Structure formats: structure tokens, C-alpha cells
KOLVEX-876875 format. One record per residue (C-alpha): residue in one letter; residue number from 1; x, y, z. Coordinates in steps of 0.001 Angstrom, whole numbers. Layout:
+------+-----+---------+---------+---------+
! rest !  nr !       u !       v !       w !
+------+-----+---------+---------+---------+
!    A ! NUM !       X !       Y !       Z !
...
+------+-----+---------+---------+---------+
//
This chain:
+------+-----+---------+---------+---------+
! rest !  nr !       u !       v !       w !
+------+-----+---------+---------+---------+
!    X !   1 !   -3698 !  -15785 !  -21225 !
!    X !   2 !   -1387 !  -12977 !  -20166 !
!    X !   3 !   -1319 !   -9731 !  -21967 !
!    X !   4 !     451 !   -6365 !  -21281 !
!    X !   5 !   -1603 !   -3571 !  -19893 !
!    X !   6 !    -966 !   -1505 !  -23037 !
!    X !   7 !   -2829 !   -4086 !  -25068 !
!    X !   8 !   -6096 !   -3008 !  -23438 !
!    X !   9 !   -5358 !     405 !  -22025 !
!    X !  10 !   -3459 !    3639 !  -22551 !
!    X !  11 !   -2287 !    6188 !  -19938 !
!    X !  12 !   -2185 !    9894 !  -19118 !
!    X !  13 !     166 !   11304 !  -16592 !
!    X !  14 !    1411 !   14330 !  -14817 !
!    X !  15 !    3968 !   15186 !  -12213 !
!    X !  16 !    4220 !   17825 !   -9561 !
!    X !  17 !    7269 !   17846 !   -7211 !
!    X !  18 !    7906 !   14407 !   -6022 !
!    X !  19 !    4566 !   13162 !   -6881 !
!    X !  20 !    3444 !   11264 !  -10030 !
!    X !  21 !     -37 !   10923 !  -11183 !
!    X !  22 !    -776 !    8070 !  -13682 !
!    X !  23 !   -4175 !    7388 !  -15181 !
!    X !  24 !   -4797 !    3935 !  -16931 !
!    X !  25 !   -7859 !    4107 !  -19315 !
!    X !  26 !   -9288 !    1255 !  -20931 !
!    X !  27 !   -9555 !    1467 !  -24698 !
!    X !  28 !  -12997 !    -251 !  -24377 !
!    X !  29 !  -15231 !      34 !  -21342 !
!    X !  30 !  -15674 !   -3837 !  -21289 !
!    X !  31 !  -12087 !   -4129 !  -20062 !
!    X !  32 !  -12493 !   -1869 !  -17081 !
!    X !  33 !  -13450 !   -4821 !  -14784 !
!    X !  34 !  -10105 !   -6310 !  -15622 !
!    X !  35 !   -8182 !   -3193 !  -14632 !
!    X !  36 !  -10230 !   -2773 !  -11527 !
!    X !  37 !   -9654 !   -6337 !  -10404 !
!    X !  38 !   -5934 !   -6742 !  -11368 !
!    X !  39 !   -4365 !   -3247 !  -11302 !
!    X !  40 !   -4288 !   -2545 !   -7679 !
!    X !  41 !   -2282 !     -86 !   -5601 !
!    X !  42 !    -279 !   -2920 !   -4240 !
!    X !  43 !     540 !   -4274 !   -7696 !
!    X !  44 !    1570 !    -837 !   -8910 !
!    X !  45 !    3787 !    -197 !   -5927 !
!    X !  46 !    5447 !   -3567 !   -6330 !
!    X !  47 !    5951 !   -2860 !  -10120 !
!    X !  48 !    7659 !     250 !   -9247 !
!    X !  49 !    9777 !   -1269 !   -6415 !
!    X !  50 !   12998 !     760 !   -5859 !
!    X !  51 !   11502 !    3777 !   -7657 !
!    X !  52 !    8319 !    4734 !   -5756 !
!    X !  53 !    9286 !    5191 !   -2190 !
!    X !  54 !    5962 !    6644 !    -819 !
!    X !  55 !    2490 !    5340 !    -974 !
!    X !  56 !     345 !    4562 !   -4004 !
!    X !  57 !   -3274 !    5677 !   -3874 !
!    X !  58 !   -5669 !    4303 !   -6409 !
!    X !  59 !   -8713 !    6110 !   -7444 !
!    X !  60 !  -11532 !    4451 !   -9481 !
!    X !  61 !  -13390 !    6354 !  -12300 !
!    X !  62 !  -15809 !    3819 !  -13612 !
!    X !  63 !  -17698 !    6310 !  -15752 !
!    X !  64 !  -14664 !    6791 !  -18029 !
!    X !  65 !  -13386 !    3220 !  -17524 !
!    X !  66 !  -10185 !    4558 !  -15833 !
!    X !  67 !   -8100 !    4215 !  -12756 !
!    X !  68 !   -5910 !    7052 !  -11394 !
!    X !  69 !   -2786 !    6334 !   -9334 !
!    X !  70 !   -1220 !    8920 !   -7176 !
!    X !  71 !    2351 !    7975 !   -6152 !
!    X !  72 !    4367 !    9914 !   -3663 !
!    X !  73 !    8075 !   10118 !   -3347 !
!    X !  74 !    8127 !    8829 !   -6890 !
!    X !  75 !   10515 !   11072 !   -8828 !
!    X !  76 !   13787 !   11148 !   -6984 !
!    X !  77 !   12917 !   14281 !   -5031 !
!    X !  78 !   11214 !   16010 !   -7894 !
!    X !  79 !   11823 !   16333 !  -11582 !
!    X !  80 !   14102 !   19362 !  -11207 !
!    X !  81 !   16052 !   17746 !   -8307 !
!    X !  82 !   16424 !   14229 !   -9541 !
!    X !  83 !   19708 !   12851 !  -10921 !
!    X !  84 !   17764 !   10308 !  -13101 !
!    X !  85 !   17974 !   10965 !  -16846 !
!    X !  86 !   14145 !   10717 !  -17329 !
!    X !  87 !   12249 !   10390 !  -14079 !
!    X !  88 !    9109 !   12274 !  -15356 !
!    X !  89 !    5603 !   10857 !  -15047 !
!    X !  90 !    5632 !   10006 !  -18725 !
!    X !  91 !    8383 !    7581 !  -18197 !
!    X !  92 !    6627 !    5949 !  -15394 !
!    X !  93 !    3361 !    5697 !  -17308 !
!    X !  94 !    5126 !    3824 !  -20103 !
!    X !  95 !    6641 !    1491 !  -17595 !
!    X !  96 !    3253 !     880 !  -15953 !
!    X !  97 !    1783 !    -180 !  -19391 !
!    X !  98 !    4275 !   -3055 !  -19366 !
!    X !  99 !    2434 !   -4636 !  -16350 !
!    X ! 100 !    1069 !   -8038 !  -17358 !
!    X ! 101 !   -2553 !   -8971 !  -16502 !
!    X ! 102 !   -4289 !  -12322 !  -16541 !
!    X ! 103 !   -7276 !  -13745 !  -18416 !
!    X ! 104 !   -7799 !  -10699 !  -20688 !
!    X ! 105 !  -10373 !  -11358 !  -23456 !
!    X ! 106 !   -9421 !  -10976 !  -27056 !
!    X ! 107 !   -9532 !   -7488 !  -28279 !
!    X ! 108 !  -12332 !   -6753 !  -30788 !
+------+-----+---------+---------+---------+
//
């Protein structure tokens, strides 16, 4: 079964200059292994193809059932320099929650 990431997790975000920082936090810790296995730096980079021009680094935070992604060259030169209407990290975090993952168990 395929589900959207937003079905099992929420996100927090921030941005500084041309770098976006997105945390993906499981609603329930039992879903953290799914996040860890399927939401990789490579998948996030591919999901943002054409938007994120730099690297995507993933940090694992198992104690709080979260992953943190730091994406460089992600905001069109920076929030205040970008010609994009809404290139802030909040928009990117919402887009990331559209990522589909496989074999997610039923939510309780």
C-alpha cells in the first residue's frame, strides 16, 4: 500500500539564506523505521529535482522519531533574492509531505 508522507508524519522547517532545513516527524514512533528506510537524502533530492541545486544531507533523530534534511542551494538564491512567489522552507516542507512511501501500516 502507498501512502503520502503526510499520513504518518508532520514537518517543521526553517530557512537561512539559500539553505532550507526540513524536519519530518512521525506522528507515532512506530512509523519512524519507515521514515528511516524510505525517506533518504537521495529520494528527497529527486523529489525536489529542479528546485534544490545543492546537496541534501539527512540527520537521524531516533529519540524523537524524526529526520532532519538540510538542503543547500534550495531557495533560488535566498528568500529575499528569489523571484519565486513562495520559495520559503514552509512551502518546501508541504511539498515534501506529498512524497509517497510504500508498505505503511494502518494508522491507529
